[in-house]
C-alpha positions in Angstrom: 225.2 237.2 233.5 223.1 235.9 230.6 219.8 234.6 231.7 217.8 231.8 230.1 215.0 233.4 228.1 211.9 232.2 226.5 211.3 232.3 222.8 212.3 230.0 220.0 212.3 226.3 220.8 211.9 224.1 217.8 212.1 220.4 217.2 211.8 218.4 214.0 211.8 214.6 213.7 213.3 212.4 211.0 216.5 212.4 209.0 218.0 215.4 207.3 217.4 216.1 203.6 219.1 218.9 201.8 217.0 220.9 199.2 219.3 223.0 197.1 216.5 224.4 194.9 216.4 227.6 196.9 220.1 228.6 196.5 219.2 231.7 194.7 217.9 232.9 191.3 221.1 234.6 190.1 223.7 233.0 187.8 226.5 232.8 190.4 228.4 229.5 190.3 227.7 228.7 193.9 228.7 225.0 193.4 232.0 226.1 191.8 232.7 228.4 194.8 232.1 225.6 197.2 234.4 223.3 195.3 237.1 225.9 195.3 236.6 226.6 199.0 237.0 222.9 199.9 239.9 222.2 197.6 242.0 225.3 198.4 241.1 226.3 202.0 240.3 222.9 203.6 241.7 219.9 201.9 244.9 221.7 201.0 245.5 222.3 204.7 245.4 218.7 205.6 241.7 218.0 206.4 241.2 214.5 205.0 237.8 213.5 206.5 235.9 212.6 203.4 232.5 213.0 205.1 233.4 216.6 206.2 234.8 217.5 202.8 231.8 216.1 200.9 229.2 217.9 203.1 231.0 221.2 202.9 230.9 220.9 199.1 227.1 220.6 199.3 225.8 222.9 202.0 225.1 226.4 200.5 227.1 228.6 202.9 226.0 231.8 201.1 222.4 231.3 202.4 223.7 231.6 206.0 225.2 235.1 205.7 223.6 238.5 205.6 221.9 239.9 202.6 224.5 241.6 200.3 227.4 239.5 201.7 226.7 236.3 199.7 229.6 236.9 197.3 232.0 236.8 200.3 230.5 233.7 201.9 233.2 231.3 200.5 236.2 233.4 201.4 238.9 232.3 203.8 237.6 234.3 206.7 234.8 234.7 209.3 231.9 237.1 208.5 229.6 239.1 210.7 226.0 237.9 211.0 224.7 240.6 213.2 224.3 240.9 217.0 228.1 241.1 217.3 228.3 237.4 216.2 230.1 235.7 213.3 229.9 232.8 210.9 233.2 230.9 211.4 235.9 230.6 208.8 235.3 227.6 206.6 238.6 225.9 207.6 237.7 226.3 211.3 234.3 224.7 210.7 236.0 221.8 209.0 238.7 221.3 211.6 236.2 221.4 214.5 233.8 219.1 212.8 236.5 216.6 211.8 237.7 216.5 215.5 234.3 215.1 216.5 234.9 211.9 214.3 231.2 211.6 213.5 229.9 208.3 212.1 226.2 209.2 211.5 224.9 207.6 214.7 225.6 210.4 217.2 223.5 212.7 219.2 225.3 216.1 219.1 224.9 219.1 221.4 225.9 222.4 219.7 226.5 225.5 221.8 226.0 228.6 219.7 223.7 228.1 216.8 224.7 231.4 215.2 223.9 231.5 211.5 223.0 227.8 211.5 225.8 226.9 209.0 227.8 224.7 211.4 224.5 223.3 212.6 223.6 222.2 209.0 227.1 220.6 208.6 226.5 218.6 211.8 223.0 217.6 210.8 224.4 215.9 207.6 227.0 213.9 209.6 225.1 213.0 212.8 221.8 211.4 213.7 220.4 214.3 215.8 221.6 217.8 216.7 220.4 219.8 219.7 221.6 223.4 219.4 221.5 226.2 222.1 221.6 229.9 221.0 221.7 232.8 223.4 220.3 235.4 221.0 216.7 234.8 219.9 216.9 236.7 216.6 219.8 234.5 215.5 217.9 231.3 216.6 214.9 232.4 214.6 216.9 233.2 211.5 218.9 230.0 211.7 215.7 227.9 212.0 214.2 229.6 209.0 217.3 228.9 206.9 217.5 225.3 208.0 213.8 224.8 207.2 214.3 226.2 203.8 217.0 223.6 203.2 214.8 220.8 204.6 217.1 220.1 207.6 214.7 218.2 209.8 216.9 216.5 212.5 217.8 219.7 214.4 216.2 221.1 217.6 217.0 224.7 218.6 216.4 226.3 222.0 217.1 229.9 223.2 219.1 229.8 226.4 222.4 229.8 228.3 224.7 227.4 226.4 227.3 227.3 229.1 224.9 225.1 231.1 224.1 222.9 228.2 220.7 221.3 227.5 220.0 218.7 230.3 216.7 217.5 228.8 218.3 215.3 226.2 221.6 214.4 227.9 223.9 212.5 227.5 225.4 213.7 224.2 227.9 211.6 222.2 229.5 214.8 221.0 229.5 218.4 222.1 230.7 221.3 219.9 231.1 224.8 221.3 231.3 227.7 218.7 232.4 230.4 221.1 235.5 231.1 223.2 235.3 230.2 226.9 237.6 230.9 229.8 237.5 227.3 230.8 235.6 224.1 229.9 232.1 224.4 231.5 231.5 221.7 234.1 227.9 221.2 233.0 229.1 220.3 229.5 231.5 217.7 230.8 228.7 216.2 232.9 226.4 216.1 229.9 228.9 214.4 227.7 228.4 210.6 227.2 231.0 208.1 228.1 232.7 207.6 225.7 232.3 211.0 224.2 234.2 214.0 222.6 233.8 217.7 223.4 235.4 220.4 221.2 235.6 224.0 222.6 237.8 227.1 222.2 239.4 227.9 225.6 241.5 230.9 226.5 241.2 234.7 226.8 238.6 237.0 225.2 241.0 237.8 222.4 242.6 234.4 221.7 242.0 230.7 222.5 243.3 227.2 221.9 241.0 224.7 220.3 240.6 222.2 223.2 239.6 218.6 222.6 238.1 216.8 225.6 237.7 213.1 225.6 235.7 211.1 228.2 236.3 207.4 228.4 235.7 204.9 231.3 235.1 207.8 233.6 238.4 209.5 232.8 238.9 212.9 231.2 241.7 213.6 228.7 242.3 217.0 227.2 244.6 218.3 224.5 244.9 221.4 222.3 244.7 221.5 218.5 246.1 225.0 217.9 245.2 228.6 218.2 241.9 230.2 217.2 239.8 233.3 217.9 236.1 233.2 218.6 233.4 235.5 219.9 233.0 235.1 223.7 230.9 232.3 225.2 228.5 234.3 227.4 226.7 232.8 230.3 226.8 231.4 233.9 229.9 229.3 233.3 231.4 231.5 230.6 232.1 235.2 230.2 229.8 237.7 231.8 227.5 239.8 229.5 228.6 243.4 229.5 225.9 246.0 229.4 228.1 249.0 228.6 
């Protein structure tokens, strides 16, 4: 089982600001690549949430991938970020974010900080983001990238995301960026009423994107289609293999 560890725990107060001055010193048309990504990979597939589309046109995805992989950052696919983890396909980031129906007032719990790209998207669309990452090196790297961009309304902790982050519950929205065998009970308990939880649920190889709605004490679940994510490891997820 994954055990909660010490390490990175960072908090920043205030609203998010995005500083694009550090996008890079080369002459690559990063803005053009972002526009093309949104137009052809996301909007063309039916994502119409203008907030999500606008933010994904702005956040520099290439800063969240490994060195030497920047040119591939805007492709229609996931990419490895080390530690056997990935940065999600742009379309999947868009569809999961749109499913949250963010208005700018929400407190969001993210399970699986990873590269920090999804975190940055959420930070632009919500009031506060609390993100749990199992792997300390990824949490540290994500925090550094977010700080470079001036993202100040995100808190990150290293721990077992399957049990959530009770300190700041309840959360108006919860987004899980790894595949789980079932919806963790702790996350349902930490979801506000009304609230929305988005999580991939299924086998290790393939999942369904599950939308969980809580309203007036009742839970309603439905699936949004197939997906494939890295495993959600922890007490209420998949066991960590040591082989």
